[in-house]
N, CA, C and O atoms as a GROMACS GRO file, in nm:
protein
  312
    1HIS      N    1  19.597  13.547  22.996
    1HIS     CA    2  19.704  13.557  22.985
    1HIS      C    3  19.841  13.621  22.960
    1HIS      O    4  19.958  13.604  22.996
    2LEU      N    5  19.747  13.728  22.860
    2LEU     CA    6  19.884  13.767  22.798
    2LEU      C    7  19.931  13.919  22.841
    2LEU      O    8  20.041  13.955  22.801
    3MET      N    9  19.850  14.010  22.923
    3MET     CA   10  19.905  14.071  23.020
    3MET      C   11  20.093  14.037  23.083
    3MET      O   12  20.203  14.089  23.071
    4PRO      N   13  20.044  13.942  23.138
    4PRO     CA   14  20.165  13.960  23.281
    4PRO      C   15  20.258  13.926  23.134
    4PRO      O   16  20.361  13.992  23.139
    5LEU      N   17  20.250  13.834  22.995
    5LEU     CA   18  20.344  13.801  22.912
    5LEU      C   19  20.388  13.908  22.835
    5LEU      O   20  20.487  13.869  22.774
    6ASP      N   21  20.364  14.018  22.809
    6ASP     CA   22  20.360  14.159  22.756
    6ASP      C   23  20.434  14.228  22.836
    6ASP      O   24  20.527  14.302  22.804
    7TRP      N   25  20.377  14.195  22.986
    7TRP     CA   26  20.454  14.320  23.108
    7TRP      C   27  20.613  14.278  23.114
    7TRP      O   28  20.706  14.351  23.148
    8ALA      N   29  20.619  14.125  23.067
    8ALA     CA   30  20.772  14.106  23.075
    8ALA      C   31  20.795  14.146  23.002
    8ALA      O   32  20.895  14.213  23.028
    9SER      N   33  20.757  14.161  22.857
    9SER     CA   34  20.845  14.174  22.774
    9SER      C   35  20.899  14.290  22.763
    9SER      O   36  21.008  14.313  22.710
   10SER      N   37  20.815  14.380  22.817
   10SER     CA   38  20.857  14.530  22.807
   10SER      C   39  20.945  14.554  22.959
   10SER      O   40  21.020  14.651  22.970
   11THR      N   41  20.931  14.477  23.047
   11THR     CA   42  21.001  14.527  23.183
   11THR      C   43  21.155  14.478  23.105
   11THR      O   44  21.253  14.548  23.129
   12GLY      N   45  21.166  14.389  23.036
   12GLY     CA   46  21.295  14.301  23.010
   12GLY      C   47  21.381  14.394  22.925
   12GLY      O   48  21.499  14.429  22.934
   13ASN      N   49  21.262  14.429  22.819
   13ASN     CA   50  21.374  14.585  22.756
   13ASN      C   51  21.376  14.699  22.774
   13ASN      O   52  21.445  14.784  22.720
   14LEU      N   53  21.288  14.711  22.865
   14LEU     CA   54  21.335  14.823  22.998
   14LEU      C   55  21.476  14.786  23.107
   14LEU      O   56  21.550  14.858  23.174
   15ALA      N   57  21.470  14.680  23.092
   15ALA     CA   58  21.620  14.626  23.158
   15ALA      C   59  21.699  14.661  23.088
   15ALA      O   60  21.754  14.766  23.123
   16PHE      N   61  21.744  14.603  22.970
   16PHE     CA   62  21.782  14.631  22.875
   16PHE      C   63  21.862  14.795  22.873
   16PHE      O   64  21.975  14.817  22.915
   17ALA      N   65  21.766  14.901  22.810
   17ALA     CA   66  21.842  15.022  22.854
   17ALA      C   67  21.841  15.088  22.960
   17ALA      O   68  21.866  15.208  22.961
   18GLN      N   69  21.806  15.002  23.098
   18GLN     CA   70  21.850  15.059  23.241
   18GLN      C   71  22.037  15.022  23.235
   18GLN      O   72  22.133  15.091  23.269
   19ILE      N   73  22.027  14.893  23.181
   19ILE     CA   74  22.163  14.861  23.225
   19ILE      C   75  22.279  14.921  23.131
   19ILE      O   76  22.397  14.893  23.151
   20GLU      N   77  22.243  14.992  23.045
   20GLU     CA   78  22.279  15.071  22.902
   20GLU      C   79  22.353  15.178  23.000
   20GLU      O   80  22.470  15.202  23.032
   21LEU      N   81  22.180  15.250  23.043
   21LEU     CA   82  22.213  15.382  23.113
   21LEU      C   83  22.323  15.397  23.276
   21LEU      O   84  22.391  15.486  23.328
   22ALA      N   85  22.292  15.276  23.303
   22ALA     CA   86  22.370  15.264  23.449
   22ALA      C   87  22.500  15.271  23.448
   22ALA      O   88  22.573  15.330  23.526
   23ASP      N   89  22.546  15.161  23.288
   23ASP     CA   90  22.716  15.177  23.253
   23ASP      C   91  22.744  15.304  23.190
   23ASP      O   92  22.865  15.317  23.207
   24ARG      N   93  22.717  15.372  23.147
   24ARG     CA   94  22.751  15.507  23.089
   24ARG      C   95  22.740  15.596  23.222
   24ARG      O   96  22.817  15.684  23.261
   25THR      N   97  22.648  15.556  23.267
   25THR     CA   98  22.641  15.712  23.437
   25THR      C   99  22.698  15.606  23.556
   25THR      O  100  22.698  15.661  23.666
   26ASP      N  101  22.734  15.507  23.558
   26ASP     CA  102  22.824  15.452  23.703
   26ASP      C  103  22.716  15.441  23.816
   26ASP      O  104  22.744  15.468  23.933
   27ASP      N  105  22.562  15.390  23.767
   27ASP     CA  106  22.466  15.442  23.865
   27ASP      C  107  22.421  15.304  23.907
   27ASP      O  108  22.326  15.244  23.855
   28LEU      N  109  22.504  15.255  24.015
   28LEU     CA  110  22.450  15.151  24.105
   28LEU      C  111  22.339  15.154  24.124
   28LEU      O  112  22.290  15.061  24.060
   29PRO      N  113  22.252  15.216  24.185
   29PRO     CA  114  22.075  15.210  24.210
   29PRO      C  115  22.044  15.162  24.118
   29PRO      O  116  21.979  15.059  24.130
   30LEU      N  117  22.077  15.217  23.967
   30LEU     CA  118  22.044  15.178  23.844
   30LEU      C  119  22.046  15.054  23.749
   30LEU      O  120  21.982  15.028  23.648
   31ALA      N  121  22.154  14.980  23.826
   31ALA     CA  122  22.213  14.872  23.770
   31ALA      C  123  22.109  14.771  23.891
   31ALA      O  124  22.055  14.661  23.882
   32ARG      N  125  22.114  14.836  23.960
   32ARG     CA  126  22.040  14.699  24.060
   32ARG      C  127  21.897  14.696  24.010
   32ARG      O  128  21.858  14.580  23.994
   33GLU      N  129  21.818  14.776  23.984
   33GLU     CA  130  21.709  14.830  23.961
   33GLU      C  131  21.700  14.682  23.789
   33GLU      O  132  21.630  14.581  23.794
   34ALA      N  133  21.774  14.713  23.691
   34ALA     CA  134  21.765  14.657  23.590
   34ALA      C  135  21.796  14.500  23.596
   34ALA      O  136  21.734  14.414  23.534
   35LEU      N  137  21.919  14.476  23.696
   35LEU     CA  138  21.905  14.332  23.707
   35LEU      C  139  21.786  14.270  23.790
   35LEU      O  140  21.739  14.163  23.752
   36ALA      N  141  21.742  14.325  23.890
   36ALA     CA  142  21.557  14.304  23.943
   36ALA      C  143  21.507  14.265  23.810
   36ALA      O  144  21.482  14.146  23.798
   37ASN      N  145  21.486  14.346  23.704
   37ASN     CA  146  21.370  14.373  23.594
   37ASN      C  147  21.412  14.258  23.530
   37ASN      O  148  21.323  14.180  23.495
   38LEU      N  149  21.526  14.232  23.507
   38LEU     CA  150  21.594  14.076  23.419
   38LEU      C  151  21.488  13.953  23.447
   38LEU      O  152  21.401  13.876  23.407
   39THR      N  153  21.580  14.008  23.561
   39THR     CA  154  21.508  13.832  23.659
   39THR      C  155  21.358  13.823  23.628
   39THR      O  156  21.306  13.741  23.553
   40LEU      N  157  21.294  13.925  23.700
   40LEU     CA  158  21.134  13.927  23.716
   40LEU      C  159  21.117  13.875  23.530
   40LEU      O  160  21.127  13.758  23.493
   41ALA      N  161  21.095  13.972  23.454
   41ALA     CA  162  21.106  13.968  23.323
   41ALA      C  163  21.108  13.752  23.290
   41ALA      O  164  21.011  13.676  23.291
   42GLU      N  165  21.237  13.721  23.270
   42GLU     CA  166  21.284  13.601  23.236
   42GLU      C  167  21.223  13.516  23.390
   42GLU      O  168  21.324  13.462  23.435
   43GLN      N  169  21.138  13.492  23.457
   43GLN     CA  170  21.062  13.382  23.505
   43GLN      C  171  20.935  13.396  23.507
   43GLN      O  172  20.852  13.318  23.554
   44ALA      N  173  20.914  13.527  23.439
   44ALA     CA  174  20.746  13.549  23.429
   44ALA      C  175  20.728  13.492  23.294
   44ALA      O  176  20.628  13.427  23.267
   45LEU      N  177  20.859  13.522  23.176
   45LEU     CA  178  20.766  13.456  23.050
   45LEU      C  179  20.892  13.274  23.050
   45LEU      O  180  20.907  13.224  22.939
   46ARG      N  181  20.926  13.240  23.106
   46ARG     CA  182  20.966  13.137  23.156
   46ARG      C  183  20.812  13.029  23.206
   46ARG      O  184  20.750  12.943  23.144
   47ASP      N  185  20.798  13.083  23.332
   47ASP     CA  186  20.654  13.048  23.372
   47ASP      C  187  20.528  13.026  23.307
   47ASP      O  188  20.427  12.958  23.324
   48GLY      N  189  20.592  13.143  23.196
   48GLY     CA  190  20.435  13.125  23.040
   48GLY      C  191  20.450  13.086  22.969
   48GLY      O  192  20.362  13.098  22.883
   49GLY      N  193  20.582  12.999  22.930
   49GLY     CA  194  20.613  12.898  22.870
   49GLY      C  195  20.684  12.993  22.729
   49GLY      O  196  20.696  12.929  22.625
   50HIS      N  197  20.725  13.125  22.729
   50HIS     CA  198  20.785  13.177  22.630
   50HIS      C  199  20.904  13.171  22.659
   50HIS      O  200  20.970  13.273  22.680
   51ILE      N  201  20.973  13.002  22.670
   51ILE     CA  202  21.110  13.022  22.649
   51ILE      C  203  21.194  13.047  22.563
   51ILE      O  204  21.304  13.060  22.617
   52PRO      N  205  21.197  13.063  22.434
   52PRO     CA  206  21.302  13.115  22.386
   52PRO      C  207  21.323  13.305  22.385
   52PRO      O  208  21.425  13.366  22.353
   53SER      N  209  21.180  13.366  22.432
   53SER     CA  210  21.237  13.510  22.488
   53SER      C  211  21.247  13.517  22.604
   53SER      O  212  21.260  13.634  22.641
   54ALA      N  213  21.248  13.406  22.725
   54ALA     CA  214  21.286  13.412  22.838
   54ALA      C  215  21.444  13.413  22.828
   54ALA      O  216  21.523  13.479  22.897
   55GLY      N  217  21.470  13.332  22.732
   55GLY     CA  218  21.640  13.284  22.724
   55GLY      C  219  21.714  13.419  22.681
   55GLY      O  220  21.830  13.450  22.707
   56THR      N  221  21.609  13.498  22.603
   56THR     CA  222  21.730  13.616  22.544
   56THR      C  223  21.725  13.729  22.671
   56THR      O  224  21.790  13.825  22.630
   57PHE      N  225  21.692  13.748  22.762
   57PHE     CA  226  21.647  13.769  22.935
   57PHE      C  227  21.778  13.711  22.968
   57PHE      O  228  21.877  13.783  22.977
   58ALA      N  229  21.783  13.593  22.985
   58ALA     CA  230  21.883  13.528  23.083
   58ALA      C  231  21.981  13.555  23.034
   58ALA      O  232  22.068  13.604  23.106
   59ARG      N  233  22.000  13.539  22.929
   59ARG     CA  234  22.156  13.533  22.887
   59ARG      C  235  22.212  13.695  22.896
   59ARG      O  236  22.299  13.732  22.818
   60GLN      N  237  22.168  13.766  22.972
   60GLN     CA  238  22.166  13.929  22.935
   60GLN      C  239  22.198  13.912  23.156
   60GLN      O  240  22.242  13.998  23.232
   61ILE      N  241  22.173  13.833  23.173
   61ILE     CA  242  22.156  13.876  23.367
   61ILE      C  243  22.323  13.800  23.403
   61ILE      O  244  22.349  13.779  23.521
   62PRO      N  245  22.386  13.777  23.336
   62PRO     CA  246  22.544  13.769  23.374
   62PRO      C  247  22.575  13.878  23.396
   62PRO      O  248  22.614  13.935  23.498
   63ASP      N  249  22.551  13.920  23.263
   63ASP     CA  250  22.626  14.094  23.241
   63ASP      C  251  22.555  14.200  23.327
   63ASP      O  252  22.613  14.304  23.356
   64ALA      N  253  22.467  14.182  23.354
   64ALA     CA  254  22.369  14.298  23.446
   64ALA      C  255  22.438  14.236  23.605
   64ALA      O  256  22.439  14.323  23.692
   65GLN      N  257  22.480  14.129  23.639
   65GLN     CA  258  22.568  14.086  23.761
   65GLN      C  259  22.658  14.173  23.740
   65GLN      O  260  22.655  14.286  23.787
   66ALA      N  261  22.776  14.114  23.644
   66ALA     CA  262  22.899  14.199  23.674
   66ALA      C  263  22.900  14.322  23.668
   66ALA      O  264  23.000  14.379  23.710
   67LEU      N  265  22.761  14.421  23.599
   67LEU     CA  266  22.774  14.539  23.601
   67LEU      C  267  22.764  14.574  23.747
   67LEU      O  268  22.852  14.647  23.792
   68VAL      N  269  22.652  14.524  23.842
   68VAL     CA  270  22.625  14.573  23.948
   68VAL      C  271  22.748  14.505  24.028
   68VAL      O  272  22.768  14.580  24.123
   69GLU      N  273  22.813  14.428  24.030
   69GLU     CA  274  22.984  14.398  24.107
   69GLU      C  275  23.041  14.497  24.091
   69GLU      O  276  23.058  14.574  24.186
   70ARG      N  277  23.094  14.529  23.944
   70ARG     CA  278  23.181  14.636  23.917
   70ARG      C  279  23.134  14.794  23.973
   70ARG      O  280  23.204  14.891  24.002
   71LEU      N  281  23.024  14.782  23.974
   71LEU     CA  282  23.023  14.952  24.029
   71LEU      C  283  22.952  14.942  24.171
   71LEU      O  284  22.895  15.044  24.211
   72SER      N  285  22.950  14.833  24.249
   72SER     CA  286  22.984  14.793  24.389
   72SER      C  287  23.095  14.824  24.458
   72SER      O  288  23.092  14.878  24.569
   73GLN      N  289  23.236  14.780  24.374
   73GLN     CA  290  23.346  14.800  24.411
   73GLN      C  291  23.404  14.962  24.454
   73GLN      O  292  23.486  15.011  24.531
   74GLY      N  293  23.290  15.011  24.339
   74GLY     CA  294  23.337  15.203  24.347
   74GLY      C  295  23.459  15.262  24.253
   74GLY      O  296  23.541  15.186  24.201
   75PRO      N  297  23.462  15.352  24.243
   75PRO     CA  298  23.562  15.423  24.123
   75PRO      C  299  23.654  15.340  24.102
   75PRO      O  300  23.704  15.302  24.208
   76GLN      N  301  23.694  15.300  24.022
   76GLN     CA  302  23.817  15.212  24.035
   76GLN      C  303  23.899  15.339  23.935
   76GLN      O  304  23.848  15.420  23.857
   77PRO      N  305  24.043  15.318  23.972
   77PRO     CA  306  24.121  15.405  23.970
   77PRO      C  307  24.190  15.373  23.773
   77PRO      O  308  24.191  15.263  23.717
   78THR      N  309  24.240  15.510  23.712
   78THR     CA  310  24.241  15.495  23.609
   78THR      C  311  24.379  15.569  23.583
   78THR      O  312  24.425  15.577  23.469
   0.00000   0.00000   0.00000
């Protein structure tokens, strides 16, 4: 069962990078992918009993949701 947990950790870490890049480049599709990856990673780790690791990703989900929301609204006037 280690492989799914390794996948989940890698996917969650990838999501962190995707969030950063999506935020810097205003890339909505990438932000959505990051949110999906975070959610999948969190659930897989939780299901696997790795609650602390799941919590690490779960805490980032609201920020990813906020980024998706912000980018969904389009460019903001400066």
